[in-house]
VMD Tcl script that draws the C-alpha trace (Angstrom):
set ca {
  {42.30 -96.37 66.65}
  {44.29 -98.85 64.60}
  {45.52 -102.33 65.17}
  {46.63 -105.18 62.93}
  {44.09 -107.91 62.36}
  {43.42 -110.83 60.09}
  {40.02 -111.15 58.47}
  {39.04 -114.77 57.97}
  {36.41 -116.27 55.70}
  {35.98 -120.03 55.79}
  {39.68 -120.72 56.16}
  {40.85 -117.83 53.94}
  {42.74 -115.01 55.63}
  {43.02 -111.35 54.64}
  {45.19 -108.59 56.04}
  {43.41 -105.57 57.48}
  {43.11 -103.10 60.32}
  {40.35 -102.01 62.67}
  {40.86 -98.34 61.92}
  {39.25 -95.08 62.96}
  {37.81 -94.44 59.49}
  {35.62 -97.53 59.39}
  {34.56 -97.26 63.05}
  {33.52 -93.61 62.67}
  {31.63 -94.22 59.43}
  {29.74 -97.13 60.98}
  {28.87 -95.17 64.10}
  {27.61 -92.25 61.97}
  {25.49 -94.66 59.93}
  {24.15 -96.28 63.10}
  {22.62 -92.93 64.10}
  {19.87 -93.91 61.68}
  {18.48 -95.87 64.62}
  {17.95 -92.63 66.54}
  {15.05 -91.54 64.33}
  {13.24 -94.84 64.85}
  {13.87 -94.86 68.59}
  {12.99 -91.20 69.12}
  {9.62 -91.67 67.48}
  {8.95 -94.86 69.45}
  {9.49 -92.94 72.66}
  {7.92 -89.60 71.80}
  {4.49 -90.59 70.52}
  {3.21 -92.20 73.73}
  {4.22 -89.22 75.86}
  {2.65 -86.72 73.51}
  {-0.65 -88.63 73.41}
  {-0.84 -88.40 77.20}
  {-0.46 -84.58 77.23}
  {-3.77 -82.83 77.87}
  {-3.16 -79.80 75.60}
  {-2.36 -82.12 72.67}
  {-5.47 -84.21 73.31}
  {-7.65 -81.13 73.73}
  {-6.55 -79.77 70.36}
  {-6.58 -82.90 68.19}
  {-8.60 -85.49 70.12}
  {-11.26 -83.57 72.09}
  {-13.46 -86.65 72.59}
  {-10.58 -88.47 74.29}
  {-9.83 -85.38 76.37}
  {-13.47 -85.20 77.44}
  {-13.49 -88.87 78.49}
  {-10.20 -88.45 80.34}
  {-11.55 -85.47 82.28}
  {-14.86 -87.14 83.01}
  {-15.48 -87.21 86.75}
  {-19.04 -88.50 86.71}
  {-17.96 -92.13 86.93}
  {-19.86 -93.05 83.78}
  {-16.66 -93.81 81.87}
  {-14.67 -96.94 82.73}
  {-11.13 -95.96 83.67}
  {-9.66 -98.54 81.30}
  {-11.48 -96.94 78.33}
  {-10.69 -93.27 78.79}
  {-8.06 -93.27 76.04}
  {-9.88 -95.67 73.71}
  {-9.94 -93.98 70.30}
  {-9.10 -95.48 66.91}
  {-8.14 -92.02 65.68}
  {-5.73 -91.59 68.59}
  {-4.09 -94.95 67.92}
  {-3.91 -94.11 64.21}
  {-1.64 -91.21 65.18}
  {0.88 -93.77 66.44}
  {0.29 -96.72 64.15}
  {0.13 -94.87 60.80}
  {3.91 -94.47 60.89}
  {4.49 -98.23 60.82}
  {2.06 -98.82 58.01}
  {3.93 -96.19 55.97}
  {7.26 -97.78 56.94}
  {6.01 -101.16 55.74}
  {4.98 -99.72 52.36}
  {8.18 -97.65 52.01}
  {10.48 -100.60 52.68}
  {9.68 -102.09 49.27}
  {10.69 -98.98 47.28}
  {13.59 -98.41 49.67}
  {14.96 -101.83 48.73}
  {15.07 -100.90 45.04}
  {16.68 -97.51 45.69}
  {19.24 -99.03 48.04}
  {20.21 -101.54 45.38}
  {20.24 -99.14 42.40}
  {21.62 -95.94 43.91}
  {23.56 -97.10 46.94}
  {23.10 -97.39 50.69}
  {24.07 -93.80 51.52}
  {21.52 -92.42 49.03}
  {18.77 -94.41 50.73}
  {19.91 -93.13 54.14}
  {19.90 -89.58 52.79}
  {16.35 -89.95 51.47}
  {15.22 -91.37 54.79}
  {16.80 -88.53 56.76}
  {15.35 -85.77 54.56}
  {11.81 -87.20 54.51}
  {11.85 -87.78 58.27}
  {13.10 -84.19 58.77}
  {10.18 -82.78 56.77}
  {7.70 -84.96 58.64}
  {9.10 -83.75 61.98}
  {8.62 -80.10 61.06}
  {5.12 -80.79 59.79}
  {4.15 -82.51 63.04}
  {5.66 -79.79 65.20}
  {3.74 -77.09 63.30}
  {0.49 -79.08 62.90}
  {-2.73 -77.10 63.19}
  {-5.17 -79.81 62.11}
  {-5.52 -83.57 61.93}
  {-4.53 -83.69 58.25}
  {-1.12 -82.10 58.92}
  {-0.61 -84.42 61.85}
  {-1.30 -87.65 59.94}
  {0.60 -86.56 56.80}
  {3.57 -85.76 59.03}
  {3.35 -89.19 60.61}
  {3.24 -90.86 57.20}
  {6.39 -88.96 56.16}
  {8.08 -90.09 59.37}
  {7.13 -93.65 58.47}
  {8.68 -93.35 55.02}
  {11.87 -92.06 56.62}
  {11.95 -94.97 59.06}
  {11.34 -97.44 56.22}
  {14.31 -96.14 54.25}
  {16.61 -95.98 57.28}
  {15.74 -99.46 58.53}
  {16.36 -100.86 55.06}
  {19.71 -99.20 54.40}
  {21.51 -98.72 57.72}
  {21.84 -102.40 58.80}
  {22.96 -103.30 55.29}
  {25.54 -100.49 55.29}
  {26.92 -101.64 58.64}
  {27.19 -105.28 57.62}
  {29.07 -104.37 54.45}
  {31.39 -101.75 55.93}
  {32.37 -103.29 59.26}
  {35.27 -105.75 59.55}
  {34.00 -109.24 60.43}
  {35.85 -109.19 63.73}
  {33.66 -106.35 65.07}
  {30.69 -106.68 62.73}
  {28.39 -107.93 65.48}
  {29.20 -105.05 67.83}
  {28.81 -102.41 65.13}
  {25.53 -103.94 63.95}
  {24.13 -103.87 67.48}
  {25.11 -100.17 67.54}
  {22.00 -99.65 65.41}
  {19.83 -101.32 68.07}
  {21.64 -99.33 70.75}
  {20.86 -96.11 68.86}
  {17.18 -97.09 68.85}
  {17.15 -97.54 72.63}
  {19.03 -94.25 73.15}
  {16.47 -92.51 70.93}
  {13.65 -93.91 73.08}
  {15.39 -92.78 76.26}
  {16.05 -89.24 74.98}
  {12.43 -88.96 73.85}
  {11.17 -89.97 77.29}
  {13.18 -87.22 79.00}
  {12.19 -84.68 76.32}
  {8.53 -85.46 77.01}
  {9.07 -85.04 80.74}
  {10.70 -81.64 80.17}
  {8.24 -80.27 77.60}
  {5.27 -81.28 79.76}
  {6.42 -78.68 82.30}
  {6.21 -75.80 79.80}
  {3.47 -73.32 80.59}
  {0.96 -72.50 77.89}
  {0.32 -76.04 76.69}
  {2.56 -75.99 73.60}
  {5.32 -78.28 74.86}
  {4.05 -81.11 72.66}
  {5.16 -79.10 69.62}
  {8.74 -79.17 70.86}
  {8.54 -82.91 71.51}
  {7.35 -83.61 67.97}
  {9.53 -80.98 66.29}
  {12.74 -82.12 67.98}
  {12.53 -85.31 65.91}
  {14.17 -83.10 63.28}
  {17.43 -83.25 65.27}
  {18.21 -86.98 64.81}
  {16.92 -86.63 61.23}
  {19.42 -83.83 60.62}
  {22.22 -85.91 62.16}
  {21.45 -88.78 59.79}
  {21.05 -86.48 56.77}
  {24.32 -84.59 57.31}
  {26.11 -87.82 58.15}
  {24.85 -89.48 54.97}
  {26.18 -86.59 52.88}
  {29.72 -87.32 54.07}
  {29.54 -91.10 54.32}
  {31.36 -93.10 51.64}
  {29.59 -95.84 49.73}
  {30.41 -99.42 50.65}
  {32.74 -101.48 48.43}
  {29.88 -103.92 47.83}
  {27.51 -101.20 46.66}
  {30.10 -99.65 44.34}
  {30.86 -103.05 42.86}
  {27.18 -103.88 42.48}
  {26.63 -100.63 40.55}
  {29.53 -101.19 38.16}
  {32.41 -99.20 39.70}
  {35.11 -101.82 40.37}
  {38.04 -99.37 40.60}
  {36.27 -97.20 43.19}
  {35.16 -100.33 45.03}
  {38.73 -101.57 45.35}
  {39.96 -98.18 46.55}
  {37.23 -98.07 49.19}
  {38.01 -101.61 50.32}
  {41.66 -100.60 50.77}
  {40.57 -97.60 52.81}
  {38.20 -99.46 55.14}
  {40.67 -102.30 55.65}
  {43.60 -99.92 56.17}
  {45.88 -101.79 53.77}
  {46.59 -101.96 50.04}
  {46.83 -105.74 50.16}
  {43.17 -106.51 49.39}
  {43.46 -108.35 46.04}
  {42.36 -111.70 47.41}
  {39.41 -110.32 49.36}
  {38.38 -108.11 46.46}
  {38.32 -111.09 44.13}
  {36.05 -112.89 46.59}
  {33.76 -109.87 46.66}
  {33.55 -109.99 42.87}
  {32.72 -113.70 42.91}
  {30.11 -113.26 45.62}
  {28.55 -110.33 43.78}
  {28.35 -112.31 40.56}
  {26.83 -115.26 42.41}
  {24.21 -113.01 43.96}
  {23.23 -111.58 40.56}
  {22.53 -115.08 39.26}
  {19.85 -115.67 41.87}
  {16.64 -114.82 40.03}
  {13.94 -116.32 42.25}
  {14.74 -115.94 45.97}
  {11.02 -115.87 46.81}
  {10.45 -119.15 44.99}
  {13.52 -120.64 46.66}
  {12.45 -119.82 50.22}
  {9.11 -121.56 49.69}
  {10.75 -124.89 48.86}
  {10.78 -127.57 51.60}
  {14.55 -127.43 52.12}
  {14.21 -123.86 53.44}
  {11.25 -124.58 55.70}
  {13.28 -123.95 58.91}
  {14.42 -120.51 57.71}
  {10.94 -119.55 56.51}
  {9.39 -120.56 59.84}
  {11.93 -118.58 61.86}
  {11.70 -115.49 59.61}
  {7.91 -115.43 60.06}
  {7.41 -116.56 63.66}
  {10.27 -114.74 65.41}
  {9.12 -111.23 64.37}
  {5.50 -112.29 64.96}
  {6.27 -113.38 68.51}
  {8.51 -110.33 69.03}
  {5.48 -108.08 68.70}
  {3.11 -110.40 70.60}
  {5.29 -110.05 73.69}
  {3.35 -106.81 74.21}
  {6.52 -104.72 74.40}
  {4.96 -101.94 72.38}
  {2.37 -101.51 75.11}
  {5.30 -100.01 77.00}
  {7.25 -98.42 74.14}
  {4.24 -96.67 72.57}
  {1.84 -96.06 75.42}
  {3.74 -96.19 78.70}
  {2.65 -92.70 79.83}
  {-0.94 -93.43 78.82}
  {-0.80 -96.76 80.65}
  {0.68 -95.21 83.79}
  {-1.95 -92.45 83.77}
  {-4.68 -95.08 83.36}
  {-3.28 -96.80 86.46}
  {-3.52 -93.61 88.47}
  {-0.04 -92.10 88.11}
  {0.02 -88.29 87.91}
  {1.11 -86.48 84.76}
  {4.73 -85.99 85.80}
  {4.94 -89.37 87.52}
  {3.73 -91.16 84.39}
  {6.31 -89.42 82.19}
  {9.14 -90.00 84.65}
  {8.17 -93.66 84.99}
  {8.41 -93.96 81.21}
  {11.88 -92.39 81.32}
  {12.95 -94.96 83.94}
  {11.83 -97.82 81.69}
  {13.86 -96.17 78.90}
  {17.01 -96.28 81.05}
  {16.39 -99.96 81.79}
  {15.93 -100.60 78.06}
  {19.33 -99.10 77.23}
  {21.18 -100.92 80.01}
  {19.60 -104.26 79.15}
  {20.66 -103.86 75.50}
  {24.25 -103.49 76.74}
  {23.79 -106.83 78.53}
  {22.85 -108.38 75.19}
  {25.96 -106.99 73.49}
  {28.34 -108.49 76.03}
  {26.56 -111.81 76.56}
  {25.04 -113.01 73.28}
  {28.23 -114.57 71.93}
  {29.22 -115.89 75.33}
  {26.03 -117.60 76.47}
  {24.29 -118.10 73.15}
  {20.92 -117.18 71.68}
  {18.77 -119.91 73.27}
  {19.80 -119.14 76.85}
  {18.91 -115.45 76.46}
  {15.63 -116.24 74.71}
  {14.55 -118.77 77.33}
  {15.59 -116.69 80.35}
  {13.97 -113.57 78.90}
  {10.73 -115.40 78.14}
  {10.49 -116.83 81.63}
  {11.16 -113.46 83.24}
  {8.60 -111.71 81.02}
  {5.87 -114.20 81.98}
  {6.52 -113.76 85.69}
  {6.49 -109.95 85.44}
  {3.39 -109.80 83.23}
  {1.35 -112.12 85.44}
  {2.41 -110.17 88.55}
  {1.43 -106.86 86.90}
  {-1.96 -108.29 85.90}
  {-2.63 -109.52 89.43}
  {-1.67 -106.17 90.98}
  {-3.93 -104.25 88.59}
  {-6.79 -106.70 89.16}
  {-6.54 -106.41 92.96}
  {-6.30 -102.61 92.95}
  {-8.58 -101.60 90.07}
  {-10.85 -104.59 89.37}
  {-13.02 -104.54 86.26}
  {-14.21 -100.95 86.62}
  {-10.77 -99.40 86.79}
  {-11.82 -97.56 89.94}
  {-9.27 -97.70 92.69}
  {-5.84 -96.49 93.66}
  {-2.41 -97.65 94.67}
  {-0.24 -96.74 97.60}
  {3.20 -95.35 96.78}
  {4.78 -98.66 97.70}
  {2.41 -100.53 95.39}
  {3.07 -98.07 92.56}
  {6.82 -98.46 93.04}
  {6.48 -102.25 92.95}
  {4.41 -102.03 89.76}
  {7.13 -99.90 88.16}
  {9.80 -102.42 89.22}
  {7.82 -105.26 87.64}
  {7.37 -103.34 84.38}
  {11.09 -102.53 84.33}
  {11.84 -106.22 84.88}
  {9.61 -107.02 81.92}
  {11.31 -104.39 79.70}
  {14.76 -105.74 80.63}
  {13.65 -109.31 79.87}
  {12.65 -108.19 76.38}
  {15.64 -105.94 75.73}
  {18.44 -108.45 76.16}
  {16.99 -111.31 74.07}
  {13.96 -110.43 71.94}
  {14.98 -106.86 71.08}
  {18.30 -107.42 69.25}
  {18.03 -111.20 68.71}
  {14.66 -110.85 67.02}
  {16.60 -109.18 64.21}
  {19.89 -111.08 64.53}
  {18.69 -114.69 64.38}
  {16.59 -114.43 61.18}
  {19.44 -112.62 59.43}
  {22.13 -115.15 60.36}
  {20.28 -118.36 59.46}
  {19.54 -117.55 55.80}
  {22.04 -118.59 53.11}
  {22.78 -116.32 50.16}
  {20.19 -117.74 47.79}
  {17.28 -116.78 50.08}
  {18.80 -114.00 52.18}
  {17.04 -111.09 50.49}
  {13.67 -112.83 50.67}
  {14.20 -113.90 54.28}
  {15.12 -110.39 55.41}
  {12.17 -108.90 53.53}
  {9.80 -111.34 55.24}
  {11.33 -110.58 58.63}
  {10.97 -106.80 58.22}
  {7.48 -107.01 56.70}
  {6.06 -109.26 59.43}
  {7.65 -107.07 62.11}
  {6.22 -103.82 60.73}
  {2.81 -105.35 60.02}
  {2.33 -106.56 63.58}
  {3.85 -103.39 65.02}
  {1.07 -101.54 63.20}
  {-1.64 -103.96 64.34}
  {-0.59 -103.92 68.01}
  {-0.25 -100.13 68.03}
  {-3.67 -99.73 66.48}
  {-5.43 -102.26 68.70}
  {-3.85 -101.72 72.11}
  {-6.11 -99.03 73.59}
  {-9.23 -100.89 72.45}
  {-7.82 -104.12 73.91}
  {-7.09 -102.36 77.20}
  {-10.69 -101.11 77.28}
  {-12.17 -104.56 76.64}
  {-9.70 -106.93 78.29}
  {-8.73 -104.61 81.15}
  {-6.11 -106.24 83.40}
  {-6.61 -109.41 81.34}
  {-4.58 -107.74 78.59}
  {-1.41 -108.66 80.45}
  {-2.57 -112.27 80.76}
  {-3.21 -112.19 77.00}
  {0.36 -111.18 76.21}
  {1.77 -113.52 78.87}
  {0.05 -116.43 77.11}
  {1.84 -115.60 73.88}
  {5.15 -115.27 75.73}
  {4.66 -118.81 77.07}
  {3.92 -120.08 73.55}
  {6.90 -118.35 71.98}
  {9.26 -119.50 74.75}
  {8.15 -123.09 74.18}
  {8.66 -122.56 70.44}
  {12.25 -121.43 71.02}
  {12.90 -124.36 73.36}
  {11.56 -126.94 70.90}
  {12.36 -125.56 67.45}
  {15.34 -123.17 67.58}
  {18.78 -124.82 67.68}
  {21.74 -122.87 69.03}
  {23.41 -120.81 66.28}
  {26.16 -119.22 68.37}
  {29.53 -119.28 66.56}
  {28.06 -121.34 63.70}
  {29.33 -120.10 60.30}
  {26.61 -119.50 57.73}
  {28.11 -122.15 55.46}
  {27.66 -124.73 58.24}
  {24.09 -123.78 59.17}
  {22.54 -126.72 57.29}
  {24.45 -129.04 59.61}
  {22.62 -127.44 62.55}
  {19.22 -127.97 60.95}
  {20.18 -131.50 59.89}
  {21.01 -132.35 63.48}
  {17.66 -131.08 64.78}
  {15.01 -133.70 65.57}
  {12.24 -131.90 63.65}
  {13.91 -129.83 60.92}
  {16.25 -132.64 59.80}
  {13.56 -134.17 57.59}
  {13.54 -131.02 55.42}
  {17.31 -130.85 54.85}
  {18.60 -133.12 52.07}
  {21.89 -134.88 52.68}
  {23.48 -133.29 49.62}
  {22.89 -129.79 51.11}
  {25.16 -130.62 54.04}
  {27.78 -132.13 51.71}
  {27.58 -129.10 49.40}
  {28.01 -126.68 52.28}
  {31.08 -128.55 53.46}
  {32.61 -128.28 50.00}
  {31.77 -124.62 49.37}
  {33.02 -122.77 52.44}
  {34.55 -120.02 50.42}
  {31.60 -119.13 48.20}
  {29.05 -119.15 51.02}
  {31.12 -117.24 53.57}
  {32.27 -114.55 51.17}
  {28.63 -114.11 50.15}
  {28.04 -112.82 53.68}
  {29.65 -109.55 52.64}
  {27.17 -108.92 49.84}
}
mol new
graphics top color blue
foreach p $ca { graphics top sphere $p radius 0.5 }
foreach p [lrange $ca 0 end-1] q [lrange $ca 1 end] { graphics top cylinder $p $q radius 0.2 }
display resetview
């Protein structure tokens, strides 16, 4: 796969090819998303399997099997220890992301990916062989460390290795790998639940070692990025790698820009202090509120606990797992929609359409559950009603997957200039992981207490966040990073924070800002 292309940065043009080497290396690196996605999909299915609950969470198993009517149906899975099994991973990922950042910077992106793959592999084996709660939670913590390292290094590797012309597509390959991991996990759970003897959950948890092995072996053979080599003091190797990934020896001009951008980045000593200044108030608000709202959509109700939720609503064991697999298929297909439409229709259109669709689906789901199960959770659905409920949940998943899934990561990353980019990305990741942990930990208790009102709760936040996007997020489609201050300056609210000289400076420094995008 090779074809002549011109790479352009702020009016400067560089020769280069889209070649098989760079595409393959980026796709191998993107498999880091599989470990995150597989775990997202596997944990909810496993926690709905009776043999797993009987062994590790007997109190939950007893409540689930209770036929006396004393236990409210909404509360049968309510256990802080059970939710800790899921949520502990994201707390570990949050903590690991800080050390992962230092290792990624000092030892290279591929080293960080390798560490993530190895640690996740060990955690997978520990979970699959677990005989007590201690082994189970330690395994989950190791999985979280692996996810933290992979999520830190893989997107950075892709952005540095991919040619600008296809950088967006290759970056979304990471998100696509996450959705594929979720889908595969859903079908694995459906298959292992059929195994006689009650040990299928071990296969579900242990098979997480497969995507970990793919990432680990891939990382061993991946080259380091030109940026990383240059950052660590290997200019000759960096230039050779740049020639290889661009498919041409004529890289002198681009390489010089990489050197200048790297030197400029090293001079930035206080990105955290910078992002707190008034002139960066728009970026700070977006980097905090977008990941916050992303989790308050309630999507992880489906991603983590779909089988548990479906069983609570009266689906049988197999039906609940298959329904989860169907939502996984919808998730993958909707992510494809995002890939082909985000640069055509823009960010705001997808955000606003997705928010509106989520509200409609969530309110409809809440009403159906209220009419069929009331406050006690006692009741049933006809097959037609169950099918309609599944359609509504799939509509909700799709409405999240084409805007808030990928764009929740894309928008914060593209609005931050070089001097605050590291701080902005760290805030984005930290807020995302923190609220992923909180929602995962609180969901089953919220379901017990709020019952069908839980969906009204999340729908309220979707309304708020959709209004936030409508009022406060300008369109950033096709806007170069060096021109982003012009967008904020033209906004009715954010304009008061952007000094006039920032817009003038950006206009005069196209080269330095745009080339910094490769660092």
